[in-house]
C-alpha positions in Angstrom: 7.7 15.7 8.3 6.2 18.7 10.1 2.7 20.1 8.8 3.7 23.6 9.3 5.6 24.7 5.9 8.6 27.0 6.0 8.0 30.9 6.1 8.2 32.6 2.8 10.6 35.3 1.9 9.5 38.7 1.1 9.6 38.2 -2.7 8.0 34.8 -2.5 4.2 34.1 -3.2 2.0 34.6 -0.1 -0.4 32.2 1.3 -1.7 31.2 4.6 1.0 30.4 7.2 -0.2 26.9 7.8 -1.9 24.1 5.5 -3.8 21.4 7.3 -2.0 18.7 5.2 0.9 18.5 2.7 0.3 18.9 -1.2 2.7 18.3 -3.9 2.7 17.9 -7.7 5.0 15.6 -9.5 5.7 15.8 -13.3 7.5 12.7 -14.7 9.5 12.2 -11.4 10.3 16.0 -11.0 8.6 17.6 -8.0 7.2 20.8 -9.4 5.2 21.9 -6.4 5.3 21.2 -2.6 3.5 23.0 0.0 6.4 22.3 2.5 10.1 21.7 1.9 10.2 18.9 4.3 7.7 17.1 2.2 10.2 16.3 -0.4 11.5 13.0 1.0 8.1 11.6 1.0 7.2 12.8 -2.5 10.5 10.8 -3.5 8.9 7.8 -2.0 5.8 8.3 -4.0 8.1 8.4 -7.1 9.6 5.0 -6.2 6.2 3.6 -5.5 4.6 4.8 -8.7 7.7 3.4 -10.5 6.3 -0.2 -9.3 2.8 0.7 -10.2 3.6 1.6 -13.7 4.9 -2.1 -14.2 1.4 -3.2 -14.1 -1.0 -2.8 -17.2 -2.8 0.7 -16.9 -1.3 0.7 -13.3 -1.8 4.0 -11.3 -0.7 4.6 -7.6 -3.6 5.8 -5.6 -2.8 5.5 -1.8 0.1 4.8 0.5 -0.7 4.4 4.1 2.2 5.0 6.6 3.1 5.6 10.3 4.9 8.5 11.5 5.6 8.7 15.2 3.1 6.0 16.0 0.3 8.0 14.1 -1.4 6.5 11.1 -0.8 8.8 7.8 -2.3 8.5 4.4 -0.7 9.8 1.1 -3.3 10.1 -1.7 -2.2 10.2 -5.3 -4.1 11.0 -8.4 -2.3 10.5 -11.7 -2.8 12.0 -15.0 -1.1 11.7 -18.4 -0.6 15.0 -20.0 1.4 15.2 -23.1 2.5 11.8 -22.8 4.1 12.5 -19.3 2.8 11.4 -15.9 1.5 14.1 -13.8 0.6 13.3 -10.1 -1.3 15.3 -7.6 -0.2 14.3 -4.0 -1.9 14.8 -0.6 -0.5 13.7 2.5 -1.3 14.0 6.1 -2.4 12.2 9.4 -5.8 10.2 9.4 -7.0 12.8 12.1 -6.4 15.6 9.5 -7.6 13.3 6.4 -10.7 11.3 7.5 -10.4 8.1 5.8 -14.2 8.2 5.0 -13.8 11.4 3.0 -10.2 11.0 1.5 -11.6 10.3 -2.2 -13.6 13.4 -1.9 -10.6 15.5 -0.7 -8.4 14.1 -3.4 -11.1 14.9 -6.1 -11.4 18.3 -4.7 -7.7 18.9 -4.8 -7.7 17.8 -8.5 -10.5 20.1 -9.4 -8.8 23.1 -7.7 -5.5 22.6 -9.4 -6.8 22.0 -12.9 -9.1 25.1 -12.4 -6.1 27.1 -11.3 -3.4 25.9 -13.8 -4.0 25.3 -17.6 -3.0 21.5 -17.3 -2.0 21.0 -21.0 0.7 23.7 -20.5 1.7 22.8 -16.9 5.2 22.2 -17.8 5.7 25.5 -19.6 3.9 27.4 -17.2 5.9 25.9 -14.5 9.2 26.8 -16.3 8.3 30.3 -17.4 6.2 31.7 -14.6 7.2 29.9 -11.6 6.1 32.5 -9.0 2.7 32.7 -10.5 2.5 28.9 -10.8 3.6 28.6 -7.1 1.2 31.2 -5.8 -1.8 29.7 -7.8 -1.0 26.3 -6.4 -0.8 27.4 -2.7 -4.2 29.2 -3.2 -5.6 26.0 -4.6 -4.3 24.2 -1.5 -5.8 26.9 0.7 -9.2 26.2 -0.9 -8.8 22.3 -0.1 -7.8 23.2 3.4 -11.1 25.1 3.7 -13.1 22.1 2.5 -11.2 19.9 4.9 -12.1 22.2 7.7 -15.8 22.0 6.9 -15.6 18.3 7.0 -14.2 18.3 10.5 -16.9 20.8 11.4 -19.7 18.4 10.4 -21.3 16.5 13.1 -22.8 13.8 10.9 -22.1 12.6 7.5 -24.2 10.9 4.7 -22.9 7.7 3.6 -24.7 8.2 0.2 -22.0 10.8 -0.7 -19.0 8.4 0.1 -16.9 6.7 -2.3 -16.3 3.1 -1.3 -13.6 0.9 -2.5 -14.1 -2.3 -4.3 -15.5 -5.3 -2.3 -14.3 -8.9 -2.9 -16.0 -12.1 -1.7 -12.7 -13.9 -1.1 -9.4 -12.5 -0.4 -6.6 -13.5 -2.8 -3.0 -13.5 -1.9 -0.7 -13.0 -4.9 2.7 -12.8 -3.3 4.3 -12.9 0.1 7.8 -11.7 0.7 10.1 -11.0 3.5 12.8 -8.2 3.5 15.1 -6.4 5.8 17.5 -3.3 5.3 16.5 -3.1 1.5 17.4 -6.9 1.2 14.8 -9.5 0.0 15.3 -12.4 2.4 12.5 -15.0 1.2 9.6 -14.6 -1.1 7.0 -16.6 -3.0 4.6 -15.8 -5.9 1.2 -17.6 -5.7 -0.2 -18.7 -8.8 -0.1 -16.9 -12.2 -2.7 -14.4 -12.0 -0.4 -11.6 -10.9 1.8 -12.2 -13.8 -0.9 -11.4 -16.3 -1.2 -7.8 -14.7 2.4 -6.9 -15.4 4.1 -5.5 -18.5 6.8 -8.1 -18.7 10.1 -7.8 -20.8 11.0 -10.6 -23.1 13.7 -12.7 -21.7 14.4 -16.1 -23.1 16.5 -17.2 -20.0 13.7 -16.6 -17.3 10.1 -17.5 -17.3 7.5 -14.7 -16.8 6.6 -15.6 -13.1 10.3 -15.5 -12.2 10.7 -12.1 -13.7 7.7 -10.7 -11.8 8.8 -12.4 -8.5 12.2 -10.9 -8.8 10.8 -7.4 -9.7 8.5 -7.1 -6.9 10.7 -8.5 -4.3 13.5 -6.0 -5.2 11.0 -3.1 -5.6 9.1 -3.7 -2.4 12.2 -4.1 -0.2 13.7 -0.8 -1.9 10.3 1.1 -1.1 10.0 0.1 2.5 13.7 0.9 3.2 13.6 4.2 1.4 10.6 5.4 3.2 12.3 4.4 6.6 15.6 6.1 5.7 14.7 9.1 3.7 11.1 10.0 4.8 11.5 8.5 8.4 8.1 6.9 7.9 7.0 3.2 7.9 4.8 2.2 5.1 1.7 0.0 5.9 -0.1 -0.3 2.8 0.1 0.7 -0.8 -3.0 0.6 -3.3 -2.8 0.6 -6.9 -5.6 1.1 -9.4 -5.6 -0.6 -12.7 -8.1 -1.8 -15.4 -8.8 -5.6 -15.5 -7.9 -6.5 -19.0 -10.4 -9.2 -19.4 -13.6 -7.6 -17.9 -12.2 -3.9 -18.5 -13.6 -3.2 -15.0 -11.5 -0.8 -12.5 -9.7 -2.9 -10.0 -7.4 -2.5 -7.1 -4.1 -4.3 -6.1 -2.9 -3.7 -2.5 0.3 -4.4 -0.8 0.3 -4.7 3.0 3.7 -4.2 5.0 4.0 -5.7 8.6 7.0 -5.2 10.7 8.0 -8.8 12.2 10.8 -10.9 13.4 13.9 -9.7 15.5 13.2 -6.3 17.0 11.0 -5.8 14.3 13.7 -5.5 11.9 12.1 -7.5 9.0 9.2 -6.7 7.0 6.4 -9.1 5.8 5.1 -8.0 2.4 1.8 -9.4 1.2 0.4 -8.5 -2.2 -3.3 -9.2 -2.3 -6.8 -8.3 -3.5 -9.6 -8.2 -1.0 -10.2 -7.0 2.5 -7.2 -5.7 4.6 -8.9 -7.0 7.9 -8.8 -10.6 6.6 -5.1 -10.1 5.7 -4.4 -8.6 9.1 -5.9 -11.7 10.6 -4.0 -13.8 8.3 -0.7 -12.2 9.4 -1.5 -12.7 13.2 -2.1 -16.3 12.7 0.9 -17.0 10.7 3.3 -14.6 12.7 4.3 -17.2 15.3 5.5 -19.5 12.5 7.5 -16.8 10.7 9.0 -15.3 14.0 10.4 -18.7 15.1 12.8 -18.4 12.1 13.2 -14.5 12.1 14.3 -14.4 15.6 17.9 -13.5 15.0 19.5 -10.4 13.4 20.3 -10.2 9.8 23.9 -10.3 9.1 23.8 -10.6 5.4 23.7 -14.5 5.1 20.6 -15.5 3.4 21.2 -19.1 4.4 20.3 -18.5 7.9 16.7 -18.0 6.8 16.2 -21.0 4.4 13.4 -22.6 6.6 11.2 -19.4 6.2 10.7 -20.7 2.4 9.1 -23.8 4.1 6.6 -21.7 5.8 5.7 -19.7 2.8 5.3 -23.0 0.8 2.6 -24.0 3.0 0.7 -20.6 3.3 -2.7 -20.8 1.4 -3.4 -18.1 -1.3 -7.2 -18.1 -0.8 -9.0 -17.8 2.5 -12.1 -16.8 4.2 -11.2 -16.0 7.6 -14.9 -15.3 8.6 -15.4 -19.2 8.5 -11.8 -20.3 9.3 -9.7 -22.0 6.5 -11.8 -23.4 3.5 -11.8 -27.2 3.1 -9.3 -27.0 0.1 -6.6 -25.6 2.4 -7.3 -28.0 5.2 -6.4 -31.3 3.5 -3.8 -33.4 5.4 0.0 -33.1 4.4 3.3 -33.2 5.9 2.8 -29.6 7.5 -0.9 -29.7 8.2 -2.5 -30.8 11.4 -5.4 -33.1 10.2 -7.0 -33.6 13.6 -9.9 -31.3 14.5 -9.3 -29.4 17.7 -11.7 -30.7 20.6 -14.5 -28.6 21.2 -14.7 -27.2 17.7 -17.1 -29.3 15.7 -18.0 -28.8 12.0 -20.7 -26.4 11.5 -24.0 -27.7 10.5 -24.9 -27.1 6.8 -26.5 -23.7 6.4 -25.5 -22.6 9.9 -24.6 -18.7 10.1 -20.9 -18.3 10.3 -19.6 -16.0 13.3 -18.3 -12.7 12.8 -14.6 -12.3 12.1 -12.4 -11.8 15.3 -8.6 -11.4 14.5 -8.0 -12.2 18.3 -9.7 -15.6 17.9 -8.4 -17.3 14.9 -6.5 -20.4 13.9 -5.1 -22.0 10.9 -5.1 -25.4 10.0 -1.4 -26.2 9.7 1.6 -26.7 12.1 3.8 -23.8 13.3 6.7 -25.9 12.5 7.8 -26.9 9.1 9.8 -29.7 10.5 7.0 -31.1 12.3 6.1 -34.7 10.9 2.8 -34.9 12.9 
C-alpha cells in the first residue's frame, strides 16, 4: 500500500498529486470512493472487520491498528446509517502521518468535510448519477483534511484539553482468547458470559448461546487476520469496536489484540478484552513462554497436535491487575498453580503504594507447564 495515489487521466477529476494518508468511503460493503487504487485491499479488510462488529448490539467498527513493513499504521472508521444502509468513512496511514493523539479529531474533520461536500441522504444516487463530480468533491474534501493534518505536524505543542481520550477501565477484563494460523482456528476459550450478552445471537436449539458466540468469533478473527496478511499485505495488531452498553446505555469499547507467536511467528494469539492495551501486552509477555512451548512446530492441518494448548487457556485468568501482579482470587492453589511465594518477594503491607507497571518485570502465579503436578 503506497501513500502516493496513481496519476489521473486527462478527463478524470483533478486534485493534488499526493495525499498524506489514504481515504475511502464504503456504502453497504461497496467501495464508492478511494483516494488510491492500491488502498482497495485494505478497504476490503475493513469490510470483513465491520461484518464482525455488526454482530454486536449497536456495534460500530472504529479503529484497526496494523503493521506494514515494520511500521505502525492506523485505519480509522466513522460509521453512519443512511437510508437503512451502512456508510463508512475510512482514513488510513502510518502513525507518523496520523498522530495517535489527534486521530479522533482528524476523523471528525474528515466526516465534516465529506458531509459538507456531498448530500449524504442522496449519496448513493449522487454516486451513481454524477460519478465524476462525486469523485472530484471527495478528493477536494480529502485535500482539506490533508491541510489540517499538515497543520498538526507543524504545531510544536498541543493542548491536551482539546484531545478526545478513550474510555478508561479500572480493571482489564478478558472475554476471549484464541489461537489461529493460516485462517484456521487452532484453540480458543470464551471467559464468562458477559461477551455473549453483547451479541445478536441467532436462535439455535442445538447449540447454547456461548458456543455460538465462541464459534462465530473464532472463525471471523482467524479470517480477518489471514485476509489482511494475504490480500492487504499487512498484519493487524488491534481492532476497536464502539457500542452502547444495553444496561447503562453508555458508550463502550470492545478491543481485540492480535499477537504473532509460536513457530516462526506463524500463529496468532487473539485476545478480546475491555481495558488497557498495555496490561494485555504485559499479560501476553507473561503467558508467551507457556504458549510457545506447545506452538513450536509448524501447523500441518492436524489440530490434535495442539491439544495441550487448551490446558494453558483453561488456567489463564480473565480479570487481572498487572500493576500489582495477579489479584488474590487468581493466585489460589490448583494443579497448575505454584502456591509458593518466590523468595525476596514478600506480601506488600496493607496500604502500601503499588509500583508502576513494568512489562519487562512481571510474573504470573502459575506454572508454565500444564502437566506440572507441583
